C-alpha positions as CSV (number, residue, x, y, z in Angstrom):
1,M,112.7,129.2,89.3
2,S,112.4,129.8,85.6
3,Q,115.6,128.2,84.3
4,N,115.9,124.5,84.0
5,V,117.9,123.6,87.2
6,R,120.8,121.3,86.6
7,V,123.2,120.4,89.5
8,R,126.1,118.0,89.7
9,F,127.8,115.9,92.3
10,A,131.4,115.5,91.1
11,P,133.5,113.2,93.4
12,S,137.0,111.9,92.6
13,P,137.3,108.0,92.6
14,T,140.2,108.0,95.0
15,G,138.7,105.9,97.7
16,P,135.4,105.3,99.6
17,L,132.7,108.1,99.6
18,H,132.8,109.9,103.0
19,I,129.4,110.8,104.5
20,G,130.4,114.5,104.0
21,G,130.3,113.7,100.3
22,V,127.0,111.9,100.7
23,R,125.6,115.0,102.4
24,T,126.8,117.2,99.4
25,A,125.2,114.7,96.9
26,L,122.0,114.7,99.0
27,F,121.7,118.5,99.1
28,N,122.2,118.7,95.3
29,Y,119.6,116.0,94.9
30,L,117.1,117.7,97.2
31,F,117.6,121.1,95.4
32,A,117.2,119.5,92.0
33,K,114.0,117.6,92.8
34,K,112.6,120.6,94.7
35,H,112.8,122.7,91.4
36,G,112.0,119.9,89.0
37,G,115.6,119.8,87.8
38,T,118.3,117.3,87.0
39,F,120.8,115.7,89.3
40,I,124.1,114.7,87.5
41,L,127.0,112.5,88.6
42,R,130.3,113.5,87.1
43,I,133.4,111.4,87.9
44,E,136.4,113.7,88.2
45,D,139.2,111.3,87.6
46,T,141.8,113.4,85.9
47,D,144.4,112.6,88.6
48,Q,145.1,109.0,87.5
49,N,147.9,108.7,90.1
50,R,145.3,108.7,92.9
51,Y,142.7,106.6,91.1
52,V,141.5,103.6,93.1
53,P,139.9,100.6,91.4
54,G,136.4,100.0,92.5
55,A,135.9,103.5,93.9
56,E,133.5,104.7,91.1
57,D,131.3,101.6,91.5
58,Y,131.3,102.3,95.2
59,I,130.1,105.8,94.7
60,R,127.2,104.8,92.4
61,E,126.2,101.9,94.7
62,S,126.2,104.3,97.7
63,L,124.0,106.8,96.0
64,D,121.6,104.1,95.0
65,W,121.4,102.7,98.6
66,C,120.7,106.1,99.9
67,G,117.8,106.5,97.4
68,I,119.4,109.6,95.7
69,S,120.2,108.0,92.4
70,Y,121.5,110.4,89.6
71,D,119.5,111.3,86.5
72,E,122.5,111.7,84.3
73,G,126.0,110.3,84.6
74,P,128.0,107.1,83.8
75,T,125.6,104.5,82.5
76,K,122.8,107.2,82.2
77,D,123.6,109.4,79.2
78,G,121.5,112.6,79.1
79,G,123.2,114.1,76.0
80,F,126.0,115.9,77.9
81,G,128.5,113.1,78.3
82,P,130.9,111.6,78.6
83,Y,130.5,111.9,82.4
84,R,134.1,110.8,83.3
85,Q,136.6,113.6,83.0
86,S,139.3,111.1,81.8
87,E,137.0,110.5,78.7
88,R,136.8,114.3,78.1
89,K,140.5,115.1,78.2
90,D,140.7,116.0,74.5
91,K,138.4,119.0,75.2
92,Y,140.4,120.9,77.7
93,H,143.6,122.0,75.8
94,A,141.5,124.0,73.3
95,F,139.9,126.0,76.1
96,A,143.2,126.6,77.8
97,K,144.7,127.8,74.5
98,A,141.6,130.1,74.1
99,L,142.5,131.8,77.3
100,V,146.1,132.3,76.2
101,D,144.8,133.8,72.9
102,T,142.7,136.3,74.8
103,N,145.6,137.3,77.2
104,N,143.9,135.7,80.2
105,A,146.5,132.9,80.5
106,Y,150.1,132.3,79.5
107,Y,152.7,129.5,78.9
108,A,155.1,129.0,81.8
109,F,158.3,127.1,81.3
110,D,159.7,127.3,84.9
111,T,161.2,124.1,86.1
112,A,160.3,122.6,89.5
113,E,163.9,123.3,90.6
114,S,163.8,127.0,89.6
115,L,160.5,127.5,91.4
116,D,161.9,125.7,94.5
117,A,164.9,128.0,94.5
118,H,162.6,131.1,94.3
119,R,160.6,129.7,97.3
120,K,163.7,129.2,99.4
121,D,165.0,132.6,98.5
122,H,161.7,134.2,99.7
123,E,161.7,132.1,102.8
124,A,165.2,133.2,103.7
125,N,164.0,136.8,103.5
126,G,160.8,136.1,105.6
127,K,158.5,136.2,102.6
128,T,156.1,133.8,100.9
129,F,156.6,133.1,97.2
130,I,153.4,133.6,95.1
131,Y,153.5,133.3,91.4
132,N,151.4,136.3,90.3
133,W,151.4,139.9,89.1
134,H,154.3,141.1,91.3
135,N,156.9,138.6,89.9
136,R,155.5,136.9,86.7
137,L,157.4,139.3,84.5
138,K,160.6,138.2,86.1
139,L,160.0,134.5,85.5
140,D,160.3,132.1,82.6
141,N,157.0,132.5,80.7
142,S,155.4,133.7,77.5
143,L,154.7,137.1,79.1
144,V,158.4,138.0,78.8
145,L,159.3,135.8,75.8
146,S,158.5,136.7,72.2
147,Q,155.8,134.7,70.4
148,E,158.4,133.3,68.2
149,E,160.6,132.1,71.1
150,T,157.5,130.7,72.9
151,E,156.4,128.7,69.8
152,K,159.9,127.5,69.3
153,R,160.3,126.1,72.8
154,I,156.9,124.4,72.6
155,A,157.7,122.9,69.2
156,A,161.0,121.6,70.7
157,G,159.0,119.6,73.2
158,E,160.0,121.6,76.2
159,N,157.7,121.1,79.2
160,Y,155.3,123.9,80.0
161,V,152.2,124.6,82.0
162,I,149.4,127.1,81.2
163,R,148.8,129.5,84.0
164,F,145.8,131.8,84.6
165,K,146.7,135.5,84.5
166,S,145.0,136.9,87.7
167,P,144.0,140.5,87.4
168,Q,145.8,143.2,89.3
169,D,144.3,145.9,91.6
170,E,140.7,144.8,91.6
171,M,138.3,144.2,94.4
172,L,136.4,141.2,93.0
173,Q,132.7,141.0,94.1
174,L,131.5,137.5,94.9
175,R,128.2,136.0,96.0
176,D,127.4,132.8,97.8
177,E,123.8,131.6,98.4
178,I,124.6,130.6,102.0
179,R,127.2,133.2,102.9
180,G,126.0,136.2,101.1
181,A,128.1,138.9,99.4
182,M,131.9,138.8,99.7
183,E,134.8,140.6,98.1
184,I,138.4,139.7,97.5
185,D,141.5,141.7,96.5
186,T,142.8,140.1,93.3
187,N,146.3,141.1,94.3
188,I,146.5,138.2,96.8
189,L,145.6,135.6,94.1
190,D,148.2,133.5,92.6
191,D,148.4,132.5,88.9
192,K,147.0,129.0,89.2
193,V,148.1,126.3,86.8
194,L,145.2,125.4,84.5
195,F,146.9,122.9,82.2
196,K,149.7,120.6,83.3
197,S,152.9,119.5,81.5
198,D,151.5,116.0,81.3
199,G,148.8,117.1,79.0
200,M,146.0,117.0,81.6
201,P,143.9,119.8,82.9
202,T,144.0,120.8,86.6
203,Y,140.7,120.6,88.6
204,H,140.0,124.3,88.2
205,L,140.0,124.3,84.4
206,A,138.2,120.9,83.9
207,N,135.6,121.8,86.5
208,I,134.7,125.1,84.9
209,V,134.7,123.8,81.4
210,D,132.6,120.8,82.3
211,D,130.1,122.8,84.3
212,H,129.7,125.1,81.4
213,L,129.3,122.4,78.8
214,M,126.9,120.4,81.0
215,E,124.9,123.6,81.5
216,I,125.2,123.5,85.3
217,T,123.0,126.2,86.8
218,H,123.9,125.8,90.5
219,V,127.2,124.6,92.1
220,I,126.4,123.2,95.5
221,R,129.7,122.0,97.1
222,G,131.7,121.8,100.3
223,E,133.2,124.7,102.1
224,E,136.6,123.5,101.4
225,W,136.1,124.9,97.8
226,L,135.3,128.4,99.0
227,P,139.0,129.6,98.5
228,S,138.7,128.6,94.8
229,L,135.5,130.7,94.2
230,A,137.4,133.8,93.1
231,L,139.4,131.9,90.5
232,H,136.3,130.1,89.2
233,V,134.4,133.3,88.9
234,L,137.3,135.0,87.1
235,L,137.5,132.0,84.7
236,Y,133.9,132.3,83.8
237,R,134.5,136.0,83.1
238,A,137.6,135.3,81.0
239,F,135.6,132.8,78.9
240,G,132.7,135.3,78.6
241,W,130.3,132.8,80.1
242,D,127.6,133.3,82.7
243,A,128.6,131.9,86.0
244,P,126.3,129.5,87.9
245,V,124.9,130.2,91.3
246,F,127.3,129.1,94.0
247,A,126.5,127.6,97.4
248,H,129.2,126.3,99.8
249,L,128.0,123.9,102.4
250,P,129.4,124.0,106.0
251,L,131.9,121.5,107.2
252,I,130.9,118.4,109.2
253,H,132.9,118.6,112.4
254,K,134.1,115.7,114.6
255,P,132.0,114.8,117.7
256,V,134.8,115.6,120.1
257,G,137.3,118.4,119.8
258,K,137.8,120.6,116.7
259,G,138.3,119.9,113.1
260,K,136.7,118.0,110.2
261,L,135.1,114.6,110.7
262,S,137.5,111.9,109.6
263,K,137.8,108.1,109.5
264,R,140.1,108.3,112.4
265,D,137.2,109.8,114.5
266,G,135.0,106.9,113.5
267,D,137.7,104.3,114.3
268,K,138.3,105.9,117.7
269,L,134.7,106.3,118.8
270,G,133.2,103.2,117.1
271,F,130.9,104.5,114.3
272,P,131.1,104.4,110.5
273,V,132.0,107.4,108.4
274,F,131.2,105.7,105.1
275,P,127.8,104.7,103.8
276,L,128.9,101.2,102.7
277,Q,131.7,98.9,103.9
278,W,134.9,99.5,102.0
279,E,137.8,97.1,101.5
280,D,141.0,98.9,100.4
281,P,142.2,97.1,97.3
282,K,145.9,97.5,98.4
283,S,146.0,97.1,102.1
284,K,142.9,95.0,102.3
285,E,141.9,97.0,105.3
286,I,138.1,97.0,105.8
287,S,136.3,100.0,106.9
288,S,132.7,99.7,108.3
289,G,129.7,101.2,106.6
290,Y,126.3,102.3,107.7
291,R,124.5,99.7,105.6
292,E,126.5,96.7,107.0
293,D,126.2,98.1,110.5
294,G,122.5,97.7,110.2
295,Y,121.3,101.3,109.7
296,F,118.4,102.0,107.4
297,A,119.3,104.2,104.5
298,E,116.4,106.5,105.2
299,A,117.6,107.0,108.8
300,M,121.1,107.9,107.6
301,V,119.8,110.3,105.0
302,N,117.4,111.9,107.5
303,M,120.4,112.4,109.9
304,L,122.6,113.9,107.2
305,A,119.9,116.3,106.1
306,F,120.1,117.9,109.5
307,L,123.9,118.4,109.4
308,G,123.9,122.0,108.4
309,W,120.3,122.5,107.5
310,N,117.0,122.8,109.5
311,P,113.4,123.1,108.3
312,G,112.5,125.9,110.7
313,T,110.1,123.7,112.5
314,E,110.1,121.2,115.3
315,Q,109.8,118.2,112.9
316,E,112.8,115.9,112.8
317,I,111.6,112.8,111.0
318,F,111.3,113.3,107.3
319,S,110.8,111.0,104.4
320,L,112.9,111.7,101.3
321,E,109.8,113.2,99.7
322,E,109.2,115.4,102.6
323,L,112.9,116.6,102.6
324,V,112.5,117.5,98.9
325,A,109.4,119.6,99.7
326,A,111.1,121.3,102.7
327,F,114.6,121.9,101.4
328,D,115.7,125.5,101.0
329,L,119.3,126.7,100.5
330,K,118.4,129.7,102.6
331,R,118.0,127.5,105.6
332,V,121.5,126.0,105.3
333,N,123.8,127.3,108.1
334,K,127.2,129.0,107.6
335,A,128.6,127.4,110.7
336,G,130.0,123.9,110.8
337,A,127.8,121.1,112.0
338,K,128.9,118.7,114.7
339,F,128.4,115.1,114.1
340,D,126.6,113.2,116.8
341,P,126.8,109.3,116.7
342,E,124.1,109.1,119.4
343,K,121.7,111.3,117.4
344,T,122.3,109.0,114.4
345,K,121.3,106.0,116.5
346,W,118.2,108.1,117.6
347,F,117.1,108.5,114.0
348,Q,117.8,104.8,113.4
349,Q,115.5,103.9,116.3
350,Q,112.7,106.2,115.1
351,Y,112.7,104.5,111.7
352,M,112.9,101.1,113.4
353,Q,109.7,101.8,115.3
354,E,107.9,103.3,112.3
355,S,108.9,100.5,109.9
356,P,106.2,97.9,109.1
357,V,106.6,94.8,111.3
358,A,106.5,92.6,108.2
359,L,109.6,94.5,106.8
360,I,111.6,94.2,110.0
361,A,110.6,90.5,110.3
362,D,111.8,89.8,106.8
363,Q,115.2,91.3,107.6
364,F,115.3,89.4,110.9
365,M,114.5,86.1,109.1
366,T,117.7,86.6,107.1
367,F,119.6,87.1,110.4
368,L,118.0,84.0,111.9
369,K,118.9,82.0,108.8
370,D,122.6,82.9,109.3
371,K,122.3,81.6,112.9
372,N,120.8,78.3,111.6
373,V,117.5,79.0,113.3
374,T,114.5,77.5,111.6
375,T,111.2,79.3,112.0
376,T,108.2,80.6,110.1
377,E,107.5,84.1,108.8
378,E,104.2,84.2,110.8
379,Y,105.9,83.3,114.1
380,T,108.9,85.7,113.5
381,T,106.5,88.6,112.7
382,H,104.6,88.0,115.9
383,V,107.9,88.0,117.9
384,V,109.1,91.2,116.3
385,D,105.8,92.9,117.1
386,L,106.3,92.0,120.7
387,I,109.9,93.2,121.1
388,K,110.8,95.8,118.4
389,E,109.9,98.8,120.6
390,R,113.3,98.6,122.4
391,A,115.4,97.7,119.3
392,I,117.7,100.1,117.5
393,F,119.0,97.6,114.9
394,V,117.5,94.5,113.5
395,E,120.3,92.4,115.1
396,D,119.2,93.8,118.5
397,L,116.0,91.7,118.1
398,W,118.2,88.6,118.8
399,T,119.6,90.1,122.0
400,L,116.1,91.1,123.1
401,G,114.3,88.0,122.1
402,S,116.6,85.0,121.4
403,Y,114.6,83.0,124.0
404,F,111.6,83.0,121.6
405,F,113.7,80.7,119.3
406,T,116.0,78.9,121.7
407,A,115.2,77.8,125.2
408,P,117.5,79.1,128.0
409,T,120.1,76.6,129.1
410,E,121.6,79.0,131.7
411,F,120.0,81.4,134.2
412,D,121.2,84.9,135.1
413,A,122.9,84.4,138.5
414,K,121.8,87.7,140.1
415,A,118.1,87.1,138.9
416,S,118.2,83.5,140.1
417,K,119.4,84.5,143.6
418,K,116.6,87.1,143.8
419,A,113.7,85.0,142.3
420,W,114.4,81.4,143.2
421,K,113.9,80.6,146.9
422,E,113.7,77.3,148.9
423,D,109.9,76.9,148.2
424,T,110.0,78.1,144.6
425,A,110.4,74.7,143.0
426,A,107.2,73.5,144.8
427,I,105.4,76.7,143.7
428,M,106.5,76.2,140.1
429,Q,105.2,72.6,140.1
430,E,101.8,74.0,141.0
431,V,102.1,76.6,138.3
432,K,102.6,73.8,135.8
433,I,99.4,72.1,136.9
434,I,97.4,75.4,136.6
435,L,98.8,76.1,133.1
436,S,98.3,72.5,132.0
437,G,94.6,72.9,132.7
438,V,94.2,75.9,130.4
439,S,92.7,74.4,127.3
440,N,92.6,77.6,125.2
441,F,96.2,78.7,125.8
442,T,95.9,82.4,125.0
443,T,97.4,85.4,126.9
444,I,94.1,86.3,128.5
445,E,93.1,82.7,129.5
446,A,96.6,81.8,130.9
447,Q,96.9,85.1,132.7
448,T,93.3,84.8,134.3
449,A,93.9,81.3,135.4
450,L,97.3,81.9,137.0
451,K,96.4,85.2,138.7
452,E,93.2,83.7,140.2
453,W,95.3,80.9,141.6
454,I,97.8,83.3,143.1
455,V,95.1,85.3,144.8
456,A,93.4,82.1,146.1
457,K,96.7,80.8,147.5
458,E,97.4,84.3,149.0
459,L,100.9,84.4,147.4
460,G,102.8,87.5,146.5
461,F,102.7,88.1,142.7
462,G,106.5,88.5,142.6
463,K,107.0,85.2,144.3
464,V,105.4,83.5,141.3
465,M,105.8,85.8,138.3
466,Q,109.6,86.3,138.8
467,P,110.5,82.6,138.7
468,F,108.0,82.1,136.0
469,R,109.8,84.7,133.8
470,L,113.2,83.4,134.8
471,S,112.1,79.9,133.6
472,L,111.0,81.1,130.2
473,V,113.7,83.7,129.5
474,G,116.7,82.8,131.6
475,A,116.7,86.5,132.8
476,M,114.5,89.3,134.0
477,Q,113.8,90.8,130.6
478,G,111.3,90.7,127.8
479,P,107.6,91.7,127.2
480,D,104.6,90.5,129.2
481,V,105.4,87.1,130.5
482,F,102.1,85.6,129.4
483,D,102.8,86.9,125.8
484,I,106.1,85.0,126.0
485,A,104.4,81.8,127.3
486,T,101.6,81.8,124.7
487,T,104.0,82.6,121.9
488,V,106.4,79.7,122.6
489,G,103.3,77.5,123.3
490,K,102.0,75.5,126.2
491,E,104.2,72.5,125.8
492,E,107.4,74.6,125.5
493,T,106.3,76.6,128.5
494,L,105.9,73.5,130.7
495,R,109.1,72.1,129.4
496,R,111.1,75.3,130.3
497,I,109.5,75.3,133.8
498,D,110.6,71.7,134.3
499,Y,114.1,72.5,133.2
500,A,114.3,75.5,135.6
501,I,113.1,73.3,138.5
502,T,115.7,70.7,137.7
503,T,118.5,73.2,137.2
504,L,117.7,75.7,140.0
505,G,115.6,73.6,142.4
């Protein structure tokens, strides 16, 4: 690609960043890095009524946690700032005025009441009111007023908006990198408001102007913006600018039923839809996040990459660097992608197994500290190495192996009934004697000594090994029982057998 690729992720700070937004940011990041380009964060905060304090910081922290930090944006000036639209608002009126001067836009003085009356009149006649070519010469705007009258009303402080003048009787040719060629009849387009009466631009004007001034080469955004493509292409044409390449990503669908994935789906089915935990500043309602729920950022990113894209191979586990190398817009699907919470857990488990034991142990040490468990890094690392194969989250290690840190005080009733018989206490007393005599208390030495004794006594292995495991664990779970015994140590092993004999015998 010969041109210097510049892409942007342009969220509005109106609340927490949905994982659909993270997916959009990810695809922009991957495309930029694949082509040696620049990934830009632009905060589109022109709608101050919906602005939520803390939302911008949340967006930036989310991108950083995911490992897809921006190259330019707030706090990282690349010479195209400011990167908040609220700090650029003095730029937009001149561009809107330029469109009026070239007869591509016009001043409209229609009041909300008059427009509402027109809508109701159309509805009464079974029609839909659209402000465009077929009625704009009958409404209150500068297309029907003289220039003198228009300037007089503006000077008098009368409220007005600037509307785009959509062309009439044209089949507009459009192209999308994912959906291919499209065409649209301009007669069905309405004359969108570009500049509002409060002195602020609408999304459409600010978006186009900023993309042009920031030299954006590719606009990669969600499918929900596809209906705006015609207007945006027409705006580029009206300004005499080259339009960027457009690519509209498929929607992320809910796991069950039809429709777009929402927070409600996550609440109902018990999974997060936000990268980080979010506390609403007004209601104080807390929404769960992937980070706080124990997911690895890499696992979540890997999962998101497969929502609407595939590499064309059987490979599913990708590092971020591998995703950059493999990513291609041509392999993004048109159809919506169904979100699967269980597949997300599968990715998490794969990363859990592939992560270095020392890294998992370090995170588990923090978990143990919160439980007031005192241990060593060496011991914890050894325990994690024994049990992490069945874990999905770091906190699962406690469920799988709490007995390595605290001796059982209760015994599973079903397991006890099965494993502990009338003669078990006597057998376990002899097991104690055998294990006490093992001077080098390693897995191999302890296992050899006890198994030789079982064979010599002509006992069934289950008759000894089941109550042995029950004594150490409190249930029928865990890795090799001799690994458990030698990890907790000889003294602790003998003490636990004593406790089981006293409690169950």
